[in-house]
MIVODO-753491 format. One record per atom (N, C-alpha, C, O, CB): x, y, z; residue in one letter. Coordinates in steps of 0.001 Angstrom, whole numbers, plus 500000, padded with zeros to 6 digits. Glycine has a CB too. Layout:
+--------+--------+--------+------+
|      u |      v |      w | type |
+--------+--------+--------+------+
|      X |      Y |      Z |    a |
...
+--------+--------+--------+------+
***
This chain:
+--------+--------+--------+------+
|      u |      v |      w | type |
+--------+--------+--------+------+
| 581752 | 286061 | 836730 |    m |
| 582575 | 285047 | 837199 |    m |
| 583491 | 285475 | 836161 |    m |
| 583106 | 285967 | 835100 |    m |
| 582050 | 283492 | 837281 |    m |
| 584703 | 285286 | 836469 |    g |
| 585930 | 285443 | 835414 |    g |
| 586397 | 283997 | 834658 |    g |
| 586260 | 282852 | 835089 |    g |
| 587332 | 286060 | 836300 |    g |
| 586955 | 284420 | 833466 |    t |
| 587384 | 283299 | 832618 |    t |
| 588480 | 282128 | 833628 |    t |
| 588406 | 280936 | 833329 |    t |
| 588274 | 284091 | 831168 |    t |
| 589244 | 282464 | 834541 |    v |
| 590085 | 281475 | 835262 |    v |
| 589390 | 280802 | 836247 |    v |
| 589804 | 279684 | 836553 |    v |
| 591224 | 282052 | 835868 |    v |
| 588357 | 281280 | 836844 |    e |
| 587338 | 280463 | 837761 |    e |
| 586638 | 279628 | 837097 |    e |
| 586503 | 278490 | 837548 |    e |
| 586375 | 281219 | 838478 |    e |
| 586001 | 280018 | 835810 |    v |
| 585370 | 279155 | 834967 |    v |
| 586519 | 277734 | 834534 |    v |
| 586233 | 276546 | 834676 |    v |
| 584872 | 280155 | 833622 |    v |
| 587466 | 278132 | 834143 |    v |
| 588375 | 277017 | 834091 |    v |
| 588700 | 276186 | 835001 |    v |
| 588770 | 274984 | 834745 |    v |
| 589331 | 277325 | 833799 |    v |
| 588922 | 276619 | 836067 |    i |
| 589123 | 275840 | 837247 |    i |
| 588128 | 275037 | 837568 |    i |
| 588338 | 273865 | 837881 |    i |
| 589369 | 276554 | 838289 |    i |
| 586922 | 275568 | 837530 |    i |
| 585652 | 274776 | 838009 |    i |
| 585509 | 273619 | 836846 |    i |
| 585242 | 272460 | 837164 |    i |
| 584147 | 275851 | 838121 |    i |
| 585680 | 273964 | 835654 |    v |
| 585405 | 273014 | 834761 |    v |
| 586499 | 271589 | 834702 |    v |
| 586240 | 270473 | 834253 |    v |
| 585366 | 273823 | 833453 |    v |
| 587768 | 272084 | 835318 |    a |
| 588827 | 271376 | 835519 |    a |
| 588630 | 270266 | 836440 |    a |
| 588841 | 269074 | 836219 |    a |
| 589787 | 272167 | 835901 |    a |
| 588098 | 270940 | 837746 |    v |
| 587676 | 270193 | 838632 |    v |
| 586610 | 268987 | 838607 |    v |
| 586673 | 267857 | 839093 |    v |
| 587379 | 270977 | 839316 |    v |
| 585537 | 269683 | 837809 |    l |
| 584576 | 268783 | 837526 |    l |
| 585072 | 267501 | 836567 |    l |
| 584585 | 266380 | 836719 |    l |
| 583471 | 269584 | 836905 |    l |
| 586245 | 267837 | 835417 |    v |
| 586373 | 266658 | 834769 |    v |
| 587293 | 265932 | 835641 |    v |
| 587229 | 264725 | 835410 |    v |
| 586822 | 266793 | 833351 |    v |
| 588114 | 266230 | 836549 |    g |
| 588757 | 265532 | 837479 |    g |
| 588140 | 264590 | 838305 |    g |
| 588600 | 263455 | 838428 |    g |
| 589281 | 266288 | 838164 |    g |
| 586964 | 265036 | 838979 |    v |
| 586104 | 264228 | 839443 |    v |
| 585134 | 263166 | 838810 |    v |
| 584787 | 262123 | 839363 |    v |
| 585553 | 264922 | 839974 |    v |
| 584744 | 263604 | 837536 |    a |
| 584211 | 262647 | 836676 |    a |
| 585318 | 261508 | 836199 |    a |
| 584945 | 260375 | 835896 |    a |
| 583615 | 263421 | 835475 |    a |
| 586516 | 261850 | 836164 |    l |
| 587541 | 261015 | 836006 |    l |
| 587676 | 259844 | 837036 |    l |
| 587635 | 258627 | 836854 |    l |
| 588659 | 261801 | 835993 |    l |
| 587833 | 260506 | 838057 |    i |
| 588105 | 259618 | 839240 |    i |
| 586864 | 258770 | 839401 |    i |
| 587119 | 257600 | 839684 |    i |
| 588429 | 260452 | 840601 |    i |
| 585869 | 259006 | 839315 |    f |
| 584623 | 258417 | 839654 |    f |
| 583876 | 258175 | 838492 |    f |
| 582654 | 258319 | 838477 |    f |
| 583872 | 259204 | 840556 |    f |
| 584622 | 257766 | 837375 |    r |
| 584174 | 257112 | 836045 |    r |
| 583416 | 255870 | 836005 |    r |
| 582510 | 255765 | 835179 |    r |
| 585277 | 256835 | 835274 |    r |
| 583690 | 254898 | 836822 |    e |
| 583258 | 253610 | 836786 |    e |
| 582231 | 253662 | 837399 |    e |
| 581266 | 253046 | 836947 |    e |
| 584027 | 252673 | 837218 |    e |
| 582103 | 254418 | 838632 |    a |
| 580717 | 254422 | 839486 |    a |
| 579887 | 255106 | 838924 |    a |
| 578782 | 254586 | 838768 |    a |
| 580721 | 254922 | 840826 |    a |
| 580066 | 256267 | 838503 |    i |
| 578984 | 257123 | 837450 |    i |
| 578352 | 256218 | 836545 |    i |
| 577124 | 256242 | 836468 |    i |
| 579718 | 258282 | 836456 |    i |
| 579233 | 255162 | 835621 |    v |
| 578619 | 255001 | 834662 |    v |
| 577831 | 253714 | 835061 |    v |
| 576786 | 253602 | 834420 |    v |
| 579453 | 255023 | 833516 |    v |
| 578117 | 252513 | 836141 |    g |
| 577552 | 251837 | 836968 |    g |
| 576206 | 252425 | 837135 |    g |
| 575184 | 251867 | 836735 |    g |
| 578306 | 251730 | 838072 |    g |
| 576236 | 253592 | 837750 |    f |
| 575112 | 254045 | 838577 |    f |
| 574005 | 254432 | 837275 |    f |
| 572859 | 253993 | 837368 |    f |
| 575603 | 255479 | 839711 |    f |
| 574324 | 255115 | 836287 |    v |
| 573358 | 255492 | 835122 |    v |
| 573004 | 254032 | 834401 |    v |
| 571885 | 253957 | 833892 |    v |
| 574151 | 256661 | 833950 |    v |
| 573967 | 252740 | 834312 |    k |
| 573413 | 251953 | 833662 |    k |
| 572332 | 250830 | 834554 |    k |
| 571621 | 249959 | 834051 |    k |
| 574517 | 251416 | 832943 |    k |
| 572444 | 251094 | 835665 |    d |
| 571810 | 250666 | 836868 |    d |
| 570085 | 251328 | 836752 |    d |
| 569047 | 250668 | 836787 |    d |
| 572817 | 251317 | 838289 |    d |
| 570205 | 252517 | 836638 |    i |
| 569288 | 253269 | 836255 |    i |
| 568296 | 252704 | 835030 |    i |
| 567236 | 252078 | 835026 |    i |
| 569966 | 254435 | 835963 |    i |
| 568939 | 253097 | 834273 |    i |
| 568527 | 252500 | 832717 |    i |
| 568099 | 251081 | 832654 |    i |
| 567060 | 250753 | 832083 |    i |
| 569789 | 252556 | 831677 |    i |
| 568936 | 250191 | 833268 |    d |
| 568151 | 248679 | 833135 |    d |
| 566696 | 249212 | 834060 |    d |
| 565623 | 249110 | 833465 |    d |
| 569264 | 246996 | 834084 |    d |
| 566689 | 249633 | 835140 |    s |
| 565456 | 249844 | 836221 |    s |
| 564245 | 250216 | 835297 |    s |
| 563184 | 249599 | 835210 |    s |
| 565759 | 251189 | 837453 |    s |
| 564643 | 251424 | 834583 |    v |
| 563670 | 252068 | 833838 |    v |
| 562982 | 251130 | 832608 |    v |
| 561775 | 251031 | 832386 |    v |
| 564359 | 253339 | 833289 |    v |
| 564094 | 250460 | 831860 |    f |
| 563742 | 249756 | 830342 |    f |
| 563463 | 248376 | 830566 |    f |
| 562907 | 247673 | 829723 |    f |
| 565006 | 249809 | 829191 |    f |
| 563885 | 247923 | 831827 |    n |
| 563419 | 246559 | 831915 |    n |
| 562039 | 246226 | 832739 |    n |
| 561578 | 245087 | 832811 |    n |
| 564538 | 245811 | 832526 |    n |
| 561567 | 247145 | 833227 |    d |
| 560398 | 247051 | 833978 |    d |
| 559241 | 246900 | 832857 |    d |
| 558850 | 247832 | 832154 |    d |
| 560231 | 248349 | 834973 |    d |
| 558703 | 245412 | 832801 |    s |
| 557713 | 245317 | 831844 |    s |
| 556638 | 246027 | 832204 |    s |
| 555868 | 246027 | 831244 |    s |
| 557357 | 244073 | 831574 |    s |
| 556096 | 246768 | 833305 |    e |
| 555077 | 246971 | 833380 |    e |
| 554752 | 248351 | 832560 |    e |
| 553669 | 248685 | 832078 |    e |
| 554831 | 246842 | 834647 |    e |
| 556186 | 249165 | 832534 |    i |
| 556269 | 250327 | 831833 |    i |
| 556212 | 250201 | 830559 |    i |
| 555478 | 250945 | 829908 |    i |
| 557262 | 250970 | 832091 |    i |
| 557065 | 249119 | 829891 |    v |
| 556843 | 248334 | 828377 |    v |
| 555527 | 248579 | 828024 |    v |
| 555109 | 249468 | 827282 |    v |
| 557050 | 246641 | 828341 |    v |
| 554786 | 247555 | 828727 |    d |
| 553507 | 247394 | 828261 |    d |
| 552604 | 248392 | 828185 |    d |
| 552025 | 248455 | 827101 |    d |
| 552991 | 246575 | 828866 |    d |
| 552209 | 249438 | 829245 |    k |
| 551761 | 250815 | 829331 |    k |
| 552039 | 251449 | 828140 |    k |
| 551181 | 251746 | 827310 |    k |
| 552343 | 251552 | 830413 |    k |
| 553530 | 251718 | 828011 |    l |
| 554110 | 252416 | 826264 |    l |
| 553248 | 251723 | 825170 |    l |
| 552452 | 252395 | 824514 |    l |
| 556053 | 251940 | 825746 |    l |
| 553381 | 250531 | 824988 |    r |
| 552447 | 249605 | 823753 |    r |
| 551443 | 249735 | 823796 |    r |
| 550968 | 249996 | 822691 |    r |
| 552388 | 248262 | 823640 |    r |
| 550269 | 249659 | 825118 |    t |
| 548829 | 249863 | 825073 |    t |
| 548406 | 251407 | 824768 |    t |
| 547303 | 251700 | 824306 |    t |
| 548234 | 249389 | 826457 |    t |
| 549336 | 252281 | 825059 |    g |
| 549111 | 253540 | 824895 |    g |
| 548164 | 254154 | 826407 |    g |
| 547300 | 255029 | 826443 |    g |
| 548326 | 253636 | 823369 |    g |
| 548597 | 253508 | 827277 |    y |
| 547800 | 254044 | 828802 |    y |
| 548968 | 254473 | 829652 |    y |
| 548778 | 254905 | 830789 |    y |
| 546832 | 252684 | 829773 |    y |
+--------+--------+--------+------+
***
């Protein structure tokens, strides 16, 4: 792949990320909350099981 193609792909990915920035951030926050706010997982980590 040439340099021009790589630059175009990166530009498109950055554009999509900027357009859907709020949706992406909300999605990641939901995933983090569901993982780290689950008391069963936290209890298992604390006890070592």
